[in-house]
LODO-596236 format. One record per residue (C-alpha): chain; residue in one letter; x, y, z. Coordinates in steps of 0.05 Angstrom, whole numbers, plus 5000, padded with zeros to 4 digits. Layout:
% LODO-596236
+---+---+------+------+------+
: c : r :    X :    Y :    Z :
+---+---+------+------+------+
: A : a :    X :    Y :    Z :
...
+---+---+------+------+------+
//
This chain:
% LODO-596236
+---+---+------+------+------+
: c : r :    X :    Y :    Z :
+---+---+------+------+------+
: A : m : 7859 : 5624 : 2817 :
: A : m : 7850 : 5700 : 2806 :
: A : y : 7851 : 5684 : 2725 :
: A : n : 7791 : 5628 : 2731 :
: A : s : 7751 : 5682 : 2783 :
: A : i : 7756 : 5729 : 2715 :
: A : k : 7736 : 5674 : 2667 :
: A : f : 7674 : 5666 : 2712 :
: A : f : 7652 : 5727 : 2715 :
: A : l : 7665 : 5736 : 2641 :
: A : k : 7616 : 5679 : 2630 :
: A : t : 7562 : 5701 : 2677 :
: A : s : 7554 : 5771 : 2682 :
: A : y : 7568 : 5805 : 2612 :
: A : t : 7494 : 5831 : 2612 :
: A : d : 7503 : 5854 : 2686 :
: A : p : 7534 : 5925 : 2685 :
: A : r : 7545 : 5923 : 2761 :
: A : r : 7592 : 5859 : 2743 :
: A : i : 7626 : 5881 : 2688 :
: A : s : 7655 : 5936 : 2737 :
: A : i : 7676 : 5883 : 2782 :
: A : t : 7702 : 5846 : 2719 :
: A : c : 7744 : 5902 : 2691 :
: A : a : 7778 : 5916 : 2759 :
: A : l : 7798 : 5853 : 2769 :
: A : t : 7828 : 5842 : 2702 :
: A : a : 7859 : 5904 : 2719 :
: A : v : 7896 : 5875 : 2786 :
: A : f : 7904 : 5816 : 2755 :
: A : i : 7953 : 5851 : 2699 :
: A : l : 7987 : 5899 : 2747 :
: A : f : 8003 : 5830 : 2785 :
: A : q : 8027 : 5796 : 2733 :
: A : i : 8070 : 5855 : 2713 :
: A : a : 8101 : 5859 : 2774 :
: A : d : 8122 : 5791 : 2781 :
: A : t : 8153 : 5791 : 2716 :
: A : h : 8182 : 5851 : 2731 :
: A : s : 8208 : 5827 : 2801 :
: A : q : 8241 : 5761 : 2758 :
: A : t : 8270 : 5805 : 2713 :
: A : t : 8303 : 5849 : 2757 :
: A : l : 8323 : 5805 : 2822 :
: A : g : 8375 : 5768 : 2772 :
: A : n : 8387 : 5694 : 2781 :
: A : n : 8444 : 5697 : 2838 :
: A : d : 8466 : 5744 : 2878 :
: A : g : 8504 : 5746 : 2952 :
: A : p : 8502 : 5715 : 3004 :
: A : y : 8504 : 5775 : 3054 :
: A : f : 8515 : 5764 : 3129 :
: A : f : 8483 : 5803 : 3172 :
: A : y : 8497 : 5810 : 3251 :
: A : e : 8425 : 5826 : 3278 :
: A : n : 8402 : 5808 : 3349 :
: A : g : 8459 : 5770 : 3370 :
: A : g : 8456 : 5725 : 3308 :
: A : t : 8475 : 5716 : 3250 :
: A : k : 8430 : 5717 : 3187 :
: A : l : 8453 : 5701 : 3113 :
: A : v : 8414 : 5727 : 3055 :
: A : r : 8419 : 5708 : 2980 :
: A : v : 8387 : 5704 : 2916 :
: A : e : 8392 : 5630 : 2887 :
: A : n : 8361 : 5607 : 2819 :
: A : g : 8321 : 5674 : 2823 :
: A : d : 8295 : 5663 : 2892 :
: A : i : 8311 : 5693 : 2960 :
: A : r : 8335 : 5647 : 3012 :
: A : s : 8347 : 5673 : 3082 :
: A : e : 8378 : 5626 : 3128 :
: A : v : 8423 : 5621 : 3204 :
: A : p : 8489 : 5592 : 3171 :
: A : v : 8506 : 5524 : 3205 :
: A : n : 8586 : 5534 : 3190 :
: A : s : 8636 : 5592 : 3162 :
: A : s : 8638 : 5554 : 3091 :
: A : f : 8592 : 5580 : 3039 :
: A : k : 8586 : 5578 : 2958 :
: A : v : 8597 : 5640 : 2912 :
: A : m : 8569 : 5638 : 2844 :
: A : t : 8563 : 5690 : 2786 :
: A : e : 8495 : 5722 : 2763 :
: A : d : 8495 : 5673 : 2705 :
: A : g : 8528 : 5619 : 2739 :
: A : e : 8586 : 5611 : 2697 :
: A : h : 8633 : 5618 : 2762 :
: A : q : 8624 : 5586 : 2832 :
: A : f : 8677 : 5576 : 2884 :
: A : e : 8685 : 5561 : 2957 :
: A : i : 8707 : 5613 : 3014 :
: A : k : 8707 : 5621 : 3084 :
: A : l : 8698 : 5665 : 3135 :
: A : h : 8762 : 5709 : 3166 :
: A : p : 8773 : 5751 : 3221 :
: A : h : 8804 : 5826 : 3182 :
: A : n : 8829 : 5892 : 3210 :
: A : t : 8845 : 5959 : 3182 :
: A : p : 8906 : 5944 : 3134 :
: A : s : 8974 : 5981 : 3130 :
: A : w : 8974 : 6044 : 3100 :
: A : n : 9048 : 6032 : 3082 :
: A : s : 9083 : 5963 : 3058 :
: A : p : 9146 : 5946 : 3026 :
: A : k : 9155 : 5929 : 2952 :
: A : s : 9153 : 5862 : 2930 :
: A : n : 9188 : 5832 : 2866 :
: A : k : 9115 : 5836 : 2831 :
: A : m : 9059 : 5883 : 2838 :
: A : l : 9003 : 5871 : 2787 :
: A : v : 8956 : 5934 : 2783 :
: A : l : 8882 : 5940 : 2768 :
: A : s : 8828 : 5983 : 2781 :
: A : d : 8748 : 5994 : 2777 :
: A : p : 8723 : 5928 : 2759 :
: A : h : 8646 : 5946 : 2767 :
: A : g : 8616 : 5882 : 2783 :
: A : d : 8643 : 5850 : 2712 :
: A : f : 8676 : 5786 : 2744 :
: A : q : 8687 : 5747 : 2685 :
: A : s : 8741 : 5808 : 2665 :
: A : f : 8764 : 5812 : 2732 :
: A : y : 8768 : 5732 : 2727 :
: A : a : 8811 : 5739 : 2664 :
: A : i : 8866 : 5790 : 2678 :
: A : l : 8879 : 5749 : 2741 :
: A : k : 8878 : 5683 : 2712 :
: A : a : 8922 : 5707 : 2645 :
: A : q : 8970 : 5740 : 2685 :
: A : k : 8978 : 5676 : 2737 :
: A : v : 8958 : 5721 : 2800 :
: A : i : 8903 : 5659 : 2809 :
: A : g : 8890 : 5588 : 2783 :
: A : s : 8838 : 5551 : 2760 :
: A : n : 8800 : 5539 : 2822 :
: A : y : 8805 : 5614 : 2844 :
: A : q : 8870 : 5602 : 2884 :
: A : w : 8920 : 5656 : 2900 :
: A : t : 8984 : 5634 : 2858 :
: A : f : 9020 : 5699 : 2864 :
: A : g : 9066 : 5682 : 2918 :
: A : k : 9098 : 5737 : 2956 :
: A : n : 9082 : 5779 : 2907 :
: A : n : 9027 : 5840 : 2912 :
: A : l : 8960 : 5859 : 2873 :
: A : v : 8922 : 5921 : 2870 :
: A : i : 8859 : 5943 : 2863 :
: A : i : 8854 : 6009 : 2854 :
: A : g : 8778 : 6013 : 2871 :
: A : d : 8700 : 6016 : 2843 :
: A : v : 8672 : 5947 : 2844 :
: A : f : 8608 : 5972 : 2857 :
: A : d : 8556 : 5990 : 2805 :
: A : r : 8552 : 5980 : 2725 :
: A : g : 8556 : 5902 : 2731 :
: A : k : 8512 : 5847 : 2762 :
: A : d : 8569 : 5808 : 2799 :
: A : v : 8592 : 5861 : 2847 :
: A : l : 8586 : 5804 : 2913 :
: A : p : 8626 : 5754 : 2867 :
: A : i : 8681 : 5800 : 2856 :
: A : f : 8677 : 5827 : 2935 :
: A : w : 8688 : 5760 : 2954 :
: A : l : 8748 : 5741 : 2921 :
: A : i : 8782 : 5798 : 2941 :
: A : y : 8757 : 5781 : 3010 :
: A : k : 8785 : 5704 : 2991 :
: A : l : 8852 : 5725 : 2967 :
: A : e : 8868 : 5769 : 3021 :
: A : n : 8869 : 5714 : 3063 :
: A : e : 8902 : 5662 : 3026 :
: A : t : 8957 : 5709 : 3005 :
: A : e : 8975 : 5726 : 3092 :
: A : k : 8993 : 5644 : 3088 :
: A : a : 9032 : 5652 : 3025 :
: A : g : 9072 : 5712 : 3048 :
: A : g : 9042 : 5763 : 2992 :
: A : k : 8988 : 5813 : 2994 :
: A : v : 8922 : 5841 : 2965 :
: A : h : 8903 : 5918 : 2963 :
: A : f : 8835 : 5943 : 2962 :
: A : l : 8836 : 6017 : 2966 :
: A : l : 8764 : 6047 : 2967 :
: A : g : 8729 : 6092 : 2902 :
: A : n : 8680 : 6136 : 2887 :
: A : h : 8636 : 6090 : 2872 :
: A : e : 8638 : 6058 : 2943 :
: A : e : 8631 : 6120 : 2981 :
: A : m : 8565 : 6135 : 2928 :
: A : i : 8537 : 6066 : 2961 :
: A : l : 8549 : 6072 : 3023 :
: A : r : 8515 : 6147 : 3024 :
: A : g : 8454 : 6116 : 2992 :
: A : n : 8471 : 6147 : 2922 :
: A : y : 8441 : 6090 : 2873 :
: A : k : 8446 : 6126 : 2802 :
: A : y : 8493 : 6065 : 2775 :
: A : t : 8468 : 6016 : 2814 :
: A : q : 8444 : 5950 : 2777 :
: A : d : 8361 : 5937 : 2794 :
: A : k : 8376 : 5871 : 2826 :
: A : y : 8408 : 5899 : 2883 :
: A : k : 8353 : 5944 : 2899 :
: A : m : 8306 : 5892 : 2884 :
: A : l : 8328 : 5850 : 2935 :
: A : a : 8337 : 5901 : 2988 :
: A : d : 8260 : 5929 : 2975 :
: A : a : 8238 : 5853 : 2982 :
: A : i : 8265 : 5840 : 3053 :
: A : g : 8252 : 5903 : 3074 :
: A : k : 8325 : 5946 : 3075 :
: A : d : 8356 : 6001 : 3049 :
: A : y : 8416 : 5976 : 2995 :
: A : r : 8468 : 6011 : 3033 :
: A : d : 8445 : 5977 : 3097 :
: A : f : 8476 : 5913 : 3063 :
: A : w : 8543 : 5944 : 3078 :
: A : s : 8538 : 5970 : 3143 :
: A : l : 8578 : 5945 : 3200 :
: A : d : 8534 : 5894 : 3221 :
: A : t : 8548 : 5863 : 3159 :
: A : e : 8611 : 5820 : 3143 :
: A : l : 8618 : 5851 : 3077 :
: A : g : 8606 : 5914 : 3105 :
: A : k : 8663 : 5908 : 3171 :
: A : w : 8706 : 5889 : 3116 :
: A : l : 8692 : 5943 : 3069 :
: A : q : 8690 : 6002 : 3111 :
: A : s : 8766 : 5976 : 3147 :
: A : k : 8804 : 5999 : 3072 :
: A : n : 8844 : 6055 : 3058 :
: A : t : 8844 : 6110 : 3003 :
: A : l : 8912 : 6115 : 3002 :
: A : e : 8968 : 6066 : 3009 :
: A : k : 9042 : 6065 : 2996 :
: A : i : 9078 : 6004 : 2975 :
: A : g : 9157 : 6025 : 2973 :
: A : d : 9157 : 6091 : 2937 :
: A : h : 9096 : 6078 : 2901 :
: A : l : 9030 : 6114 : 2916 :
: A : f : 8959 : 6089 : 2904 :
: A : v : 8891 : 6126 : 2907 :
: A : h : 8838 : 6132 : 2866 :
: A : a : 8822 : 6184 : 2829 :
: A : g : 8881 : 6230 : 2843 :
: A : l : 8906 : 6285 : 2892 :
: A : s : 8896 : 6361 : 2882 :
: A : h : 8937 : 6418 : 2910 :
: A : t : 8891 : 6415 : 2962 :
: A : m : 8932 : 6354 : 2991 :
: A : l : 8994 : 6401 : 2998 :
: A : d : 8958 : 6418 : 3069 :
: A : p : 9004 : 6388 : 3120 :
: A : q : 8940 : 6357 : 3155 :
: A : w : 8928 : 6313 : 3104 :
: A : t : 8983 : 6253 : 3116 :
: A : i : 8962 : 6187 : 3098 :
: A : p : 8943 : 6167 : 3157 :
: A : a : 8895 : 6226 : 3168 :
: A : v : 8866 : 6212 : 3102 :
: A : n : 8848 : 6144 : 3113 :
: A : d : 8821 : 6154 : 3181 :
: A : s : 8777 : 6216 : 3162 :
: A : v : 8750 : 6179 : 3098 :
: A : r : 8728 : 6107 : 3143 :
: A : f : 8702 : 6162 : 3197 :
: A : y : 8656 : 6198 : 3147 :
: A : l : 8646 : 6139 : 3100 :
: A : f : 8581 : 6113 : 3115 :
: A : q : 8549 : 6175 : 3132 :
: A : t : 8505 : 6218 : 3087 :
: A : k : 8520 : 6271 : 3034 :
: A : e : 8482 : 6319 : 3090 :
: A : e : 8517 : 6297 : 3139 :
: A : r : 8591 : 6297 : 3116 :
: A : h : 8580 : 6362 : 3086 :
: A : k : 8576 : 6390 : 3154 :
: A : s : 8647 : 6393 : 3165 :
: A : r : 8707 : 6426 : 3123 :
: A : a : 8735 : 6349 : 3120 :
: A : g : 8676 : 6317 : 3101 :
: A : t : 8661 : 6366 : 3041 :
: A : f : 8733 : 6361 : 3028 :
: A : l : 8741 : 6290 : 3025 :
: A : f : 8686 : 6273 : 2990 :
: A : g : 8676 : 6329 : 2938 :
: A : s : 8710 : 6342 : 2868 :
: A : e : 8783 : 6366 : 2900 :
: A : g : 8786 : 6302 : 2943 :
: A : p : 8816 : 6231 : 2933 :
: A : l : 8761 : 6195 : 2907 :
: A : w : 8731 : 6248 : 2854 :
: A : y : 8783 : 6294 : 2832 :
: A : r : 8812 : 6290 : 2754 :
: A : g : 8856 : 6341 : 2746 :
: A : m : 8915 : 6296 : 2756 :
: A : v : 8893 : 6268 : 2684 :
: A : r : 8844 : 6312 : 2659 :
: A : q : 8864 : 6387 : 2630 :
: A : e : 8800 : 6421 : 2633 :
: A : e : 8788 : 6481 : 2669 :
: A : k : 8734 : 6453 : 2705 :
: A : y : 8775 : 6405 : 2731 :
: A : h : 8832 : 6447 : 2762 :
: A : p : 8890 : 6414 : 2733 :
: A : l : 8951 : 6400 : 2778 :
: A : s : 9009 : 6440 : 2756 :
: A : e : 9077 : 6408 : 2748 :
: A : a : 9103 : 6448 : 2808 :
: A : d : 9044 : 6416 : 2851 :
: A : l : 9058 : 6352 : 2828 :
: A : e : 9130 : 6357 : 2847 :
: A : k : 9113 : 6377 : 2920 :
: A : i : 9059 : 6323 : 2936 :
: A : l : 9107 : 6271 : 2917 :
: A : q : 9160 : 6304 : 2959 :
: A : i : 9115 : 6307 : 3011 :
: A : y : 9088 : 6230 : 3006 :
: A : n : 9154 : 6208 : 2991 :
: A : a : 9140 : 6177 : 2923 :
: A : k : 9164 : 6169 : 2857 :
: A : r : 9100 : 6150 : 2819 :
: A : i : 9023 : 6163 : 2824 :
: A : y : 8970 : 6109 : 2800 :
: A : l : 8897 : 6127 : 2789 :
: A : g : 8830 : 6102 : 2772 :
: A : h : 8761 : 6136 : 2762 :
: A : t : 8783 : 6163 : 2698 :
: A : i : 8770 : 6114 : 2634 :
: A : f : 8821 : 6121 : 2579 :
: A : p : 8820 : 6075 : 2519 :
: A : e : 8892 : 6048 : 2538 :
: A : v : 8937 : 6054 : 2602 :
: A : t : 8957 : 6123 : 2602 :
: A : s : 9014 : 6156 : 2632 :
: A : f : 9024 : 6229 : 2651 :
: A : y : 9075 : 6279 : 2684 :
: A : k : 9127 : 6246 : 2642 :
: A : g : 9113 : 6181 : 2670 :
: A : r : 9098 : 6199 : 2744 :
: A : v : 9025 : 6184 : 2739 :
: A : v : 8989 : 6128 : 2716 :
: A : a : 8924 : 6125 : 2700 :
: A : v : 8907 : 6060 : 2703 :
: A : n : 8831 : 6048 : 2692 :
: A : v : 8797 : 6017 : 2623 :
: A : n : 8743 : 6004 : 2596 :
: A : n : 8756 : 5925 : 2620 :
: A : e : 8696 : 5883 : 2581 :
: A : a : 8713 : 5926 : 2516 :
: A : n : 8787 : 5920 : 2521 :
: A : r : 8788 : 5844 : 2540 :
: A : l : 8746 : 5831 : 2476 :
: A : g : 8785 : 5883 : 2444 :
: A : g : 8856 : 5857 : 2466 :
: A : k : 8865 : 5923 : 2486 :
: A : s : 8909 : 5945 : 2554 :
: A : r : 8876 : 5928 : 2630 :
: A : g : 8935 : 5942 : 2680 :
: A : l : 9002 : 5950 : 2700 :
: A : l : 9053 : 5897 : 2729 :
: A : i : 9109 : 5933 : 2766 :
: A : e : 9182 : 5889 : 2774 :
: A : g : 9234 : 5918 : 2802 :
: A : n : 9247 : 5975 : 2764 :
: A : k : 9204 : 5956 : 2695 :
: A : t : 9138 : 5971 : 2695 :
: A : s : 9095 : 5943 : 2635 :
: A : i : 9031 : 5944 : 2606 :
: A : i : 8988 : 5880 : 2614 :
: A : y : 8937 : 5844 : 2579 :
: A : d : 8892 : 5778 : 2572 :
: A : d : 8944 : 5744 : 2527 :
: A : v : 9007 : 5758 : 2566 :
: A : k : 9049 : 5748 : 2511 :
: A : k : 9025 : 5820 : 2492 :
: A : n : 9054 : 5850 : 2560 :
: A : k : 9100 : 5918 : 2546 :
: A : r : 9141 : 5960 : 2569 :
: A : l : 9106 : 6026 : 2589 :
: A : a : 9128 : 6083 : 2555 :
: A : q : 9151 : 6148 : 2598 :
+---+---+------+------+------+
//
């Protein structure tokens, strides 16, 4: 209709300066409208969600489906999750969830991955190849353990499908006698404090469209927000210790027990950066020396304050651990440090999947193997 009005003005007013001015103004508005509409279709994406909001005593489900925002009151706890490109779909049910234990016994097998960053295809591919899940996205790893060392948020377009798959598998492992461990990473803390530097436009566009800040999609008034804010920062499985970034010499302070770190991070997690900096604990835990950001276990440059061999020995003794596993810092291949006592698991997942390079670890008893999308390539980790 707007386009037809402009054509009418163009036909009837080319000799009237006043009408020409109006025509130009309408043309500008029309062009801006078209640009904004095209931009929204581009950035909103094809599929996202679902997000469950618990508001005013009720539940509201919001999702993007085929580029359209849908908001509804769910009629049951079962729903469909779809990747951005529609290639992956699975059913899921809401279920109760509690704060996980920070200390678990070792299982026969333990698969360790890190930093999926919204790349569902790579996440799915390695789980399927290593027989952790089946063709219907179901848990097939029995009484064994899956560990994801943080950073599902940012960079990719399938953040929600990865979170929902982890959520789904957690419930299935409880019944099978296994366990899924998801630890918080620095990109989780960034989103929850409102830093969207690496966030895809589709998420910010959806938040704007429904009148919310994106971090509010992850508040305690949402299903995934409650679930995510219950997670740990440090966990031990047998004598294996897991943390997203690393442990600096500050962790030698006896106040930083594993439960103290986990409880403190949960307390500050949804606060803004300014709110966190009002306390020494908040400043440390979310700073460059804290467990979500520290790189000094795997980087030797002075600016990272590298950890000495002696301090590593003390940290291992304090936490009664034989080995520490990290994500956060990207390496071309899974790499070990300190004579095999620290292992960096984070790689460029898409590039390594496409290039046939390493993707994570499989721990079986005293044997630790580097794993690939081709299970025949699995090989012993060099010490």
